[in-house]
Every structure is written in C-alpha cells, then in structure tokens.
N, CA, C and O atoms as CSV, one atom per row, in Angstrom:
chain,resi,resn,atom,element,x,y,z
A,1,MET,N,N,134.682,87.109,95.829
A,1,MET,CA,C,135.945,86.639,96.422
A,1,MET,C,C,135.423,85.481,97.505
A,1,MET,O,O,134.407,85.619,98.187
A,2,GLU,N,N,136.332,84.268,97.542
A,2,GLU,CA,C,135.923,83.394,98.258
A,2,GLU,C,C,137.341,83.123,98.792
A,2,GLU,O,O,138.369,83.509,98.236
A,3,PRO,N,N,137.263,82.234,100.228
A,3,PRO,CA,C,138.323,81.910,100.776
A,3,PRO,C,C,139.269,80.890,99.979
A,3,PRO,O,O,138.667,80.105,99.246
A,4,SER,N,N,140.345,80.814,100.010
A,4,SER,CA,C,141.156,79.921,99.178
A,4,SER,C,C,142.540,79.491,100.156
A,4,SER,O,O,142.991,80.369,100.892
A,5,GLU,N,N,143.107,78.309,100.144
A,5,GLU,CA,C,143.983,77.810,101.059
A,5,GLU,C,C,145.441,78.592,100.501
A,5,GLU,O,O,146.025,78.628,99.417
A,6,GLY,N,N,145.603,78.996,101.425
A,6,GLY,CA,C,147.131,79.597,101.312
A,6,GLY,C,C,147.319,81.116,100.658
A,6,GLY,O,O,148.275,81.867,100.849
A,7,THR,N,N,146.189,81.354,99.867
A,7,THR,CA,C,146.626,82.662,99.142
A,7,THR,C,C,145.552,83.547,99.560
A,7,THR,O,O,145.501,84.580,98.893
A,8,GLY,N,N,144.616,83.427,100.541
A,8,GLY,CA,C,143.714,84.268,101.265
A,8,GLY,C,C,142.457,84.255,100.344
A,8,GLY,O,O,141.640,83.376,100.616
A,9,CYS,N,N,142.223,84.912,99.514
A,9,CYS,CA,C,141.240,84.973,98.536
A,9,CYS,C,C,141.150,84.775,97.133
A,9,CYS,O,O,142.236,84.982,96.593
A,10,ARG,N,N,140.155,84.415,96.271
A,10,ARG,CA,C,140.351,83.810,94.990
A,10,ARG,C,C,139.113,84.361,94.383
A,10,ARG,O,O,138.106,84.103,95.042
A,11,PRO,N,N,138.906,85.101,93.221
A,11,PRO,CA,C,137.478,85.247,92.510
A,11,PRO,C,C,136.687,83.920,92.718
A,11,PRO,O,O,137.098,82.799,93.020
A,12,CYS,N,N,135.503,84.353,92.480
A,12,CYS,CA,C,134.446,83.371,92.354
A,12,CYS,C,C,134.715,82.790,90.761
A,12,CYS,O,O,135.043,83.536,89.839
A,13,PRO,N,N,134.562,81.667,90.654
A,13,PRO,CA,C,134.902,80.786,89.230
A,13,PRO,C,C,133.422,81.263,88.272
A,13,PRO,O,O,132.339,81.576,88.767
A,14,PRO,N,N,133.705,81.215,87.025
A,14,PRO,CA,C,132.646,81.525,86.160
A,14,PRO,C,C,131.513,80.487,86.716
A,14,PRO,O,O,131.731,79.444,87.331
A,15,GLN,N,N,129.952,81.162,86.256
A,15,GLN,CA,C,128.803,80.498,86.600
A,15,GLN,C,C,128.635,80.525,88.349
A,15,GLN,O,O,127.668,79.959,88.859
A,16,THR,N,N,129.405,81.055,88.984
A,16,THR,CA,C,129.120,81.319,90.457
A,16,THR,C,C,129.246,82.867,90.585
A,16,THR,O,O,129.672,83.738,89.827
A,17,PHE,N,N,128.581,82.873,92.139
A,17,PHE,CA,C,128.772,84.534,92.379
A,17,PHE,C,C,128.759,84.325,94.017
A,17,PHE,O,O,128.557,83.301,94.670
A,18,LYS,N,N,129.042,85.647,94.430
A,18,LYS,CA,C,129.168,86.013,96.006
A,18,LYS,C,C,128.549,87.464,95.862
A,18,LYS,O,O,129.110,88.357,95.227
A,19,ALA,N,N,127.418,87.601,96.471
A,19,ALA,CA,C,126.904,88.762,96.730
A,19,ALA,C,C,127.220,89.572,97.775
A,19,ALA,O,O,127.109,90.796,97.719
A,20,GLU,N,N,127.707,88.816,98.972
A,20,GLU,CA,C,128.050,89.924,100.042
A,20,GLU,C,C,129.529,89.568,100.633
A,20,GLU,O,O,130.024,88.443,100.709
A,21,PRO,N,N,130.041,90.663,100.985
A,21,PRO,CA,C,131.571,90.323,101.095
A,21,PRO,C,C,131.664,89.638,102.631
A,21,PRO,O,O,130.709,89.475,103.391
A,22,GLY,N,N,133.158,89.257,102.902
A,22,GLY,CA,C,133.415,88.501,103.952
A,22,GLY,C,C,133.634,87.042,103.665
A,22,GLY,O,O,133.940,86.676,102.530
A,23,GLY,N,N,133.469,86.103,104.774
A,23,GLY,CA,C,133.533,84.747,104.601
A,23,GLY,C,C,132.681,84.185,104.010
A,23,GLY,O,O,131.653,84.842,103.849
A,24,GLY,N,N,132.706,82.946,103.506
A,24,GLY,CA,C,131.742,82.231,102.767
A,24,GLY,C,C,132.134,81.653,101.369
A,24,GLY,O,O,133.227,81.943,100.882
A,25,ARG,N,N,131.433,81.005,100.854
A,25,ARG,CA,C,131.812,80.366,99.571
A,25,ARG,C,C,131.067,81.013,98.298
A,25,ARG,O,O,130.107,81.747,98.529
A,26,CYS,N,N,131.334,80.855,97.392
A,26,CYS,CA,C,130.537,81.211,95.947
A,26,CYS,C,C,129.502,80.280,95.850
A,26,CYS,O,O,129.615,79.105,96.201
A,27,ARG,N,N,128.457,80.803,95.360
A,27,ARG,CA,C,127.220,79.927,95.307
A,27,ARG,C,C,126.714,79.800,93.652
A,27,ARG,O,O,126.592,80.831,92.990
A,28,PRO,N,N,126.504,78.788,93.201
A,28,PRO,CA,C,126.167,78.634,91.776
A,28,PRO,C,C,125.013,79.545,91.376
A,28,PRO,O,O,124.129,79.928,92.142
A,29,CYS,N,N,125.136,79.860,90.016
A,29,CYS,CA,C,124.045,81.091,89.445
A,29,CYS,C,C,122.878,79.995,89.592
A,29,CYS,O,O,122.996,78.773,89.512
A,30,PRO,N,N,121.518,80.889,89.871
A,30,PRO,CA,C,120.196,80.117,90.024
A,30,PRO,C,C,119.805,79.805,88.745
A,30,PRO,O,O,120.539,80.312,87.897
A,31,PRO,N,N,118.839,79.100,88.289
A,31,PRO,CA,C,118.479,78.808,87.086
A,31,PRO,C,C,117.987,79.917,86.292
A,31,PRO,O,O,117.548,80.949,86.797
A,32,GLN,N,N,118.068,79.679,84.939
A,32,GLN,CA,C,118.244,80.646,84.010
A,32,GLN,C,C,119.039,82.052,84.109
A,32,GLN,O,O,118.764,83.138,83.598
A,33,SER,N,N,119.902,81.745,84.773
A,33,SER,CA,C,121.086,83.174,84.677
A,33,SER,C,C,122.394,82.610,84.670
A,33,SER,O,O,122.670,81.413,84.747
A,34,GLU,N,N,123.275,83.698,84.558
A,34,GLU,CA,C,124.700,83.286,84.354
A,34,GLU,C,C,125.462,84.249,84.622
A,34,GLU,O,O,125.108,85.423,84.517
A,35,ALA,N,N,126.670,83.854,85.025
A,35,ALA,CA,C,128.028,84.862,85.357
A,35,ALA,C,C,129.178,84.268,84.521
A,35,ALA,O,O,129.945,83.419,84.975
A,36,PRO,N,N,129.248,84.760,83.290
A,36,PRO,CA,C,130.461,84.267,82.544
A,36,PRO,C,C,131.744,84.545,82.878
A,36,PRO,O,O,132.619,83.758,82.518
A,37,SER,N,N,132.041,85.577,83.537
A,37,SER,CA,C,133.345,86.169,83.946
A,37,SER,C,C,133.497,85.574,85.371
A,37,SER,O,O,132.515,85.139,85.971
A,38,PRO,N,N,134.779,85.562,85.918
A,38,PRO,CA,C,134.996,85.132,87.212
A,38,PRO,C,C,134.870,86.394,88.092
A,38,PRO,O,O,134.885,87.482,87.517
A,39,GLY,N,N,134.773,86.356,89.164
A,39,GLY,CA,C,134.606,87.506,90.177
A,39,GLY,C,C,133.148,88.081,90.341
A,39,GLY,O,O,133.084,89.239,90.753
A,40,ALA,N,N,132.160,87.528,90.116
A,40,ALA,CA,C,130.839,88.087,89.880
A,40,ALA,C,C,130.376,88.105,91.136
A,40,ALA,O,O,130.641,87.232,91.962
A,41,ALA,N,N,129.521,89.292,91.389
A,41,ALA,CA,C,128.727,89.759,92.719
A,41,ALA,C,C,127.468,89.202,92.669
A,41,ALA,O,O,126.921,88.814,93.702
A,42,GLY,N,N,126.874,89.106,91.437
A,42,GLY,CA,C,125.635,88.496,90.941
A,42,GLY,C,C,125.639,87.848,89.746
A,42,GLY,O,O,126.637,87.870,89.025
A,43,CYS,N,N,124.297,87.072,89.348
A,43,CYS,CA,C,124.345,86.332,88.067
A,43,CYS,C,C,123.191,87.086,87.343
A,43,CYS,O,O,122.095,87.173,87.895
A,44,ARG,N,N,123.418,87.639,86.102
A,44,ARG,CA,C,122.440,88.307,85.185
A,44,ARG,C,C,121.525,86.984,84.525
A,44,ARG,O,O,121.876,85.845,84.218
A,45,CYS,N,N,120.211,87.673,84.458
A,45,CYS,CA,C,119.396,86.893,83.756
A,45,CYS,C,C,119.626,86.542,82.152
A,45,CYS,O,O,119.653,87.438,81.308
A,46,ARG,N,N,119.773,85.272,81.856
A,46,ARG,CA,C,120.115,85.007,80.370
A,46,ARG,C,C,118.919,85.927,79.545
A,46,ARG,O,O,117.888,86.380,80.042
A,47,PRO,N,N,119.363,86.050,78.202
A,47,PRO,CA,C,118.106,86.846,77.091
A,47,PRO,C,C,116.800,86.060,77.259
A,47,PRO,O,O,116.534,84.861,77.176
A,48,GLY,N,N,115.963,87.335,77.567
A,48,GLY,CA,C,114.614,86.561,77.403
A,48,GLY,C,C,114.034,86.179,78.744
A,48,GLY,O,O,112.823,85.980,78.836
A,49,SER,N,N,114.660,86.091,79.565
A,49,SER,CA,C,114.271,85.751,81.020
A,49,SER,C,C,114.721,87.182,81.983
A,49,SER,O,O,115.633,87.983,81.773
A,50,TYR,N,N,113.668,87.142,83.134
A,50,TYR,CA,C,113.672,88.449,84.103
A,50,TYR,C,C,113.542,87.970,85.274
A,50,TYR,O,O,113.112,86.839,85.496
A,51,ARG,N,N,113.967,88.933,86.295
A,51,ARG,CA,C,113.576,88.701,87.645
A,51,ARG,C,C,112.472,89.844,88.127
A,51,ARG,O,O,112.524,91.034,87.818
A,52,ALA,N,N,111.603,89.300,88.837
A,52,ALA,CA,C,110.484,90.293,89.201
A,52,ALA,C,C,111.237,91.557,90.347
A,52,ALA,O,O,112.198,91.321,91.080
A,53,HIS,N,N,110.701,92.538,90.272
A,53,HIS,CA,C,111.173,93.742,90.682
A,53,HIS,C,C,111.286,93.314,92.418
A,53,HIS,O,O,110.293,92.937,93.042
A,54,GLY,N,N,112.454,93.428,92.952
A,54,GLY,CA,C,112.881,93.359,94.489
A,54,GLY,C,C,113.314,91.753,94.769
A,54,GLY,O,O,113.541,91.232,95.861
A,55,GLU,N,N,113.351,91.198,93.558
A,55,GLU,CA,C,114.111,89.898,93.736
A,55,GLU,C,C,115.688,90.007,93.595
A,55,GLU,O,O,116.274,90.788,92.847
A,56,GLY,N,N,116.349,88.951,94.570
A,56,GLY,CA,C,117.732,89.533,94.628
A,56,GLY,C,C,118.721,88.612,93.799
A,56,GLY,O,O,118.110,87.850,93.049
A,57,PRO,N,N,119.843,88.520,93.761
A,57,PRO,CA,C,120.623,87.666,92.940
A,57,PRO,C,C,120.628,86.203,93.197
A,57,PRO,O,O,121.162,85.515,92.328
A,58,ALA,N,N,120.161,85.644,94.169
A,58,ALA,CA,C,119.975,84.412,94.425
A,58,ALA,C,C,118.767,83.687,93.978
A,58,ALA,O,O,118.673,82.460,94.030
A,59,GLU,N,N,117.689,84.613,93.464
A,59,GLU,CA,C,116.459,84.194,93.140
A,59,GLU,C,C,116.641,83.595,91.498
A,59,GLU,O,O,117.531,84.050,90.779
A,60,PRO,N,N,115.770,82.617,91.058
A,60,PRO,CA,C,116.049,82.285,89.650
A,60,PRO,C,C,115.196,83.338,88.884
A,60,PRO,O,O,114.193,83.919,89.299
A,61,CYS,N,N,115.867,83.470,87.566
A,61,CYS,CA,C,114.964,84.013,86.689
A,61,CYS,C,C,113.975,83.392,85.917
A,61,CYS,O,O,114.070,82.192,85.660
A,62,SER,N,N,112.928,84.144,85.471
A,62,SER,CA,C,111.751,83.488,84.886
A,62,SER,C,C,111.647,83.952,83.358
A,62,SER,O,O,112.012,85.043,82.921
A,63,ALA,N,N,111.045,82.848,82.601
A,63,ALA,CA,C,110.772,83.561,81.476
A,63,ALA,C,C,109.388,83.040,80.804
A,63,ALA,O,O,108.903,81.985,81.212
A,64,PRO,N,N,108.735,83.802,79.743
A,64,PRO,CA,C,107.550,83.088,79.349
A,64,PRO,C,C,107.648,81.548,78.975
A,64,PRO,O,O,108.726,81.083,78.604
A,65,PRO,N,N,106.498,80.760,79.080
A,65,PRO,CA,C,106.822,79.387,78.624
A,65,PRO,C,C,106.548,79.086,77.337
A,65,PRO,O,O,105.724,79.728,76.685
A,66,SER,N,N,107.241,78.047,76.848
A,66,SER,CA,C,107.104,77.829,75.325
A,66,SER,C,C,105.836,77.182,75.217
A,66,SER,O,O,105.214,76.794,76.206
A,67,ALA,N,N,105.345,77.027,73.765
A,67,ALA,CA,C,104.236,76.510,73.487
A,67,ALA,C,C,103.953,75.148,74.122
A,67,ALA,O,O,104.890,74.553,74.654
A,68,PRO,N,N,102.771,74.631,74.105
A,68,PRO,CA,C,102.315,73.411,74.831
A,68,PRO,C,C,102.604,72.352,73.588
A,68,PRO,O,O,102.439,72.638,72.402
A,69,ARG,N,N,103.086,71.019,74.108
A,69,ARG,CA,C,103.330,70.162,73.189
A,69,ARG,C,C,101.908,69.227,73.078
A,69,ARG,O,O,101.180,69.085,74.061
A,70,ALA,N,N,101.623,68.643,71.832
A,70,ALA,CA,C,100.426,67.676,71.550
A,70,ALA,C,C,99.264,68.514,71.891
A,70,ALA,O,O,98.472,68.014,72.689
A,71,LEU,N,N,99.009,69.692,71.440
A,71,LEU,CA,C,97.913,70.587,71.927
A,71,LEU,C,C,96.528,69.874,71.331
A,71,LEU,O,O,96.478,69.760,70.106
A,72,ALA,N,N,95.557,69.454,72.009
A,72,ALA,CA,C,94.443,68.829,71.265
A,72,ALA,C,C,93.212,69.562,71.934
A,72,ALA,O,O,93.303,69.999,73.081
A,73,ALA,N,N,92.003,69.689,71.144
A,73,ALA,CA,C,90.920,70.216,71.528
A,73,ALA,C,C,89.788,69.119,71.337
A,73,ALA,O,O,89.734,68.482,70.284
A,74,HIS,N,N,89.044,68.945,72.187
A,74,HIS,CA,C,87.955,67.890,72.498
A,74,HIS,C,C,86.536,68.786,72.554
A,74,HIS,O,O,86.258,69.562,73.469
A,75,VAL,N,N,85.868,68.569,71.619
A,75,VAL,CA,C,84.547,69.314,71.578
A,75,VAL,C,C,83.237,68.377,72.031
A,75,VAL,O,O,82.997,67.500,71.201
A,76,ASN,N,N,82.606,68.390,72.848
A,76,ASN,CA,C,81.207,67.583,73.141
A,76,ASN,C,C,80.304,68.564,73.406
A,76,ASN,O,O,80.437,69.281,74.397
A,77,ALA,N,N,79.191,68.713,72.465
A,77,ALA,CA,C,77.900,69.411,72.473
A,77,ALA,C,C,78.564,70.806,73.226
A,77,ALA,O,O,79.443,71.269,72.499
A,78,SER,N,N,78.400,71.508,74.344
A,78,SER,CA,C,78.508,72.814,74.684
A,78,SER,C,C,79.810,72.803,75.597
A,78,SER,O,O,79.963,73.690,76.436
A,79,ARG,N,N,80.764,71.772,75.422
A,79,ARG,CA,C,81.933,71.612,76.302
A,79,ARG,C,C,82.975,71.484,75.479
A,79,ARG,O,O,82.899,70.689,74.542
A,80,VAL,N,N,84.299,72.366,75.725
A,80,VAL,CA,C,85.528,72.037,75.095
A,80,VAL,C,C,86.585,71.823,76.067
A,80,VAL,O,O,86.546,72.479,77.107
A,81,ARG,N,N,87.344,71.152,75.906
A,81,ARG,CA,C,88.425,70.712,76.623
A,81,ARG,C,C,89.547,70.470,75.936
A,81,ARG,O,O,89.612,69.622,75.046
A,82,LEU,N,N,90.606,71.280,76.347
A,82,LEU,CA,C,92.044,71.653,75.527
A,82,LEU,C,C,92.915,70.955,76.513
A,82,LEU,O,O,92.984,71.237,77.710
A,83,SER,N,N,93.529,70.081,75.937
A,83,SER,CA,C,94.878,69.203,76.461
A,83,SER,C,C,96.273,69.400,75.918
A,83,SER,O,O,96.450,69.841,74.782
A,84,TRP,N,N,97.236,69.085,76.704
A,84,TRP,CA,C,98.422,69.134,76.039
A,84,TRP,C,C,99.317,68.255,76.833
A,84,TRP,O,O,98.768,68.015,77.908
A,85,ARG,N,N,100.220,67.806,76.756
A,85,ARG,CA,C,101.601,67.049,77.152
A,85,ARG,C,C,102.397,67.582,78.088
A,85,ARG,O,O,102.674,67.055,79.165
A,86,GLY,N,N,102.796,68.701,77.661
A,86,GLY,CA,C,103.526,69.352,78.462
A,86,GLY,C,C,104.164,70.530,77.716
A,86,GLY,O,O,103.828,70.739,76.550
A,87,LEU,N,N,105.137,71.372,78.374
A,87,LEU,CA,C,105.639,72.285,77.736
A,87,LEU,C,C,107.334,72.118,77.496
A,87,LEU,O,O,107.962,71.413,78.286
A,88,GLY,N,N,107.794,72.566,76.755
A,88,GLY,CA,C,109.157,72.481,76.291
A,88,GLY,C,C,109.991,73.063,77.496
A,88,GLY,O,O,110.953,72.465,77.976
A,89,VAL,N,N,109.526,74.306,77.948
A,89,VAL,CA,C,110.413,75.022,78.921
A,89,VAL,C,C,109.188,75.673,79.677
A,89,VAL,O,O,108.265,76.196,79.053
A,90,SER,N,N,109.232,75.613,81.068
A,90,SER,CA,C,108.045,76.124,81.799
A,90,SER,C,C,108.032,77.433,82.152
A,90,SER,O,O,107.068,78.060,82.593
A,91,GLY,N,N,109.358,77.908,81.903
A,91,GLY,CA,C,109.552,79.517,82.252
A,91,GLY,C,C,109.567,79.704,83.715
A,91,GLY,O,O,109.419,80.822,84.208
A,92,GLY,N,N,109.759,78.536,84.491
A,92,GLY,CA,C,109.999,78.968,86.046
A,92,GLY,C,C,108.763,78.526,86.832
A,92,GLY,O,O,108.856,78.064,87.970
A,93,ASP,N,N,107.689,78.671,86.235
A,93,ASP,CA,C,106.289,78.584,86.608
A,93,ASP,C,C,105.841,77.107,86.727
A,93,ASP,O,O,104.959,76.754,85.945
A,94,LEU,N,N,106.283,76.286,87.516
A,94,LEU,CA,C,105.828,74.799,87.798
A,94,LEU,C,C,104.226,74.489,87.820
A,94,LEU,O,O,103.772,73.376,87.553
A,95,GLY,N,N,103.430,75.617,88.174
A,95,GLY,CA,C,101.921,75.202,88.134
A,95,GLY,C,C,101.205,75.406,87.021
A,95,GLY,O,O,99.998,75.646,87.020
A,96,VAL,N,N,102.079,75.298,85.802
A,96,VAL,CA,C,101.158,75.083,84.559
A,96,VAL,C,C,100.440,73.809,84.603
A,96,VAL,O,O,100.994,72.758,84.925
A,97,PRO,N,N,98.963,73.921,84.216
A,97,PRO,CA,C,98.293,72.784,84.213
A,97,PRO,C,C,98.492,72.192,82.834
A,97,PRO,O,O,99.002,72.837,81.918
A,98,GLY,N,N,98.065,70.922,82.714
A,98,GLY,CA,C,98.099,69.960,81.401
A,98,GLY,C,C,96.794,70.198,80.889
A,98,GLY,O,O,96.522,69.381,80.009
A,99,GLY,N,N,95.764,71.132,81.146
A,99,GLY,CA,C,94.627,70.992,80.533
A,99,GLY,C,C,93.523,72.059,81.001
A,99,GLY,O,O,93.556,72.434,82.173
A,100,VAL,N,N,92.661,72.501,80.231
A,100,VAL,CA,C,91.500,73.296,80.868
A,100,VAL,C,C,90.152,73.067,80.217
A,100,VAL,O,O,90.166,72.741,79.030
A,101,SER,N,N,89.082,73.184,80.788
A,101,SER,CA,C,87.902,72.866,80.194
A,101,SER,C,C,86.828,74.016,80.388
A,101,SER,O,O,86.853,74.714,81.402
A,102,ARG,N,N,85.888,74.195,79.392
A,102,ARG,CA,C,84.994,75.222,79.401
A,102,ARG,C,C,83.484,74.974,79.014
A,102,ARG,O,O,83.269,74.956,77.801
A,103,SER,N,N,82.637,74.822,79.667
A,103,SER,CA,C,81.116,74.470,79.588
A,103,SER,C,C,80.379,75.785,78.932
A,103,SER,O,O,80.975,76.861,78.890
A,104,GLY,N,N,79.233,75.650,78.495
A,104,GLY,CA,C,78.732,76.748,77.869
A,104,GLY,C,C,78.155,77.752,79.067
A,104,GLY,O,O,78.262,77.482,80.263
A,105,GLY,N,N,77.612,78.787,78.617
A,105,GLY,CA,C,77.294,79.575,80.043
A,105,GLY,C,C,78.248,80.648,80.266
A,105,GLY,O,O,79.102,80.917,79.421
A,106,SER,N,N,78.140,81.286,81.391
A,106,SER,CA,C,79.285,82.281,81.765
A,106,SER,C,C,80.381,81.965,82.965
A,106,SER,O,O,81.162,82.764,83.483
A,107,ARG,N,N,80.201,80.546,83.250
A,107,ARG,CA,C,81.189,80.013,84.123
A,107,ARG,C,C,82.563,80.163,83.747
A,107,ARG,O,O,82.795,80.300,82.546
A,108,GLY,N,N,83.636,80.159,84.661
A,108,GLY,CA,C,84.969,80.146,84.354
A,108,GLY,C,C,85.737,79.040,83.774
A,108,GLY,O,O,84.986,78.121,83.448
A,109,CYS,N,N,86.674,78.867,83.592
A,109,CYS,CA,C,87.700,77.902,83.374
A,109,CYS,C,C,87.740,77.007,84.460
A,109,CYS,O,O,87.625,77.530,85.568
A,110,SER,N,N,87.893,75.630,84.407
A,110,SER,CA,C,88.232,75.062,85.368
A,110,SER,C,C,89.573,74.392,85.256
A,110,SER,O,O,89.779,73.944,84.128
A,111,PRO,N,N,90.576,74.196,86.158
A,111,PRO,CA,C,91.611,73.252,85.733
A,111,PRO,C,C,91.510,71.695,85.386
A,111,PRO,O,O,92.515,71.072,85.042
C-alpha cells in the first residue's frame, strides 16, 4: 500500500511493489520480474529467471544468456579465436565478452 490523496492508502498498482510497511511509494518491479496483481509486497521472477540466495525483492532476476549471434571460429595454425556479435538476452550478466581465443599448450583462455 502507498499513500493516496484523500483516501489514506491504496494498493500498489500491477508491476510495482512495496516490501516494507509505512510511508513511501510503490517501486517498479526490477528487471526480469513481475507483479501482475495489485498490492504486491514483492515481485516474482519471470519463468526461467531466478534470484540468488539472499537477494531481496528489489534485486533484478537473472537467467541463462541466450545463444550468441553470428558465432564464428577463426583457426590459424595452433590458435583458434571464437567471436560473436552479441547475445539476444544477456541474462542479467553485462560482463559477457564478445570473443575468446586459445593457443596451443596448456594456457587458459583470454578474453
């Protein structure tokens, strides 16, 4: 519930929530979450999205990223470089690189 002129309080509208009682306004649901009914105390994650243990209702939900677009492999002797243009859905992780490379030997991948 949030304050309303003349009527005291009103339920939070759909797609908004208010987790704590008292004064203050309803807040929009975070990314990848929803509150389809009025009066929500929190927003549930959309199907296929999740919150990590301990994350509260104000935290966005995350999902696995979609497949990369325009995936290409470039091979040169003992080196391979995978590159792509981007993800359709990042899943909430904005740190997804646009490519990786690997050379022979036992070294790890580098961004």
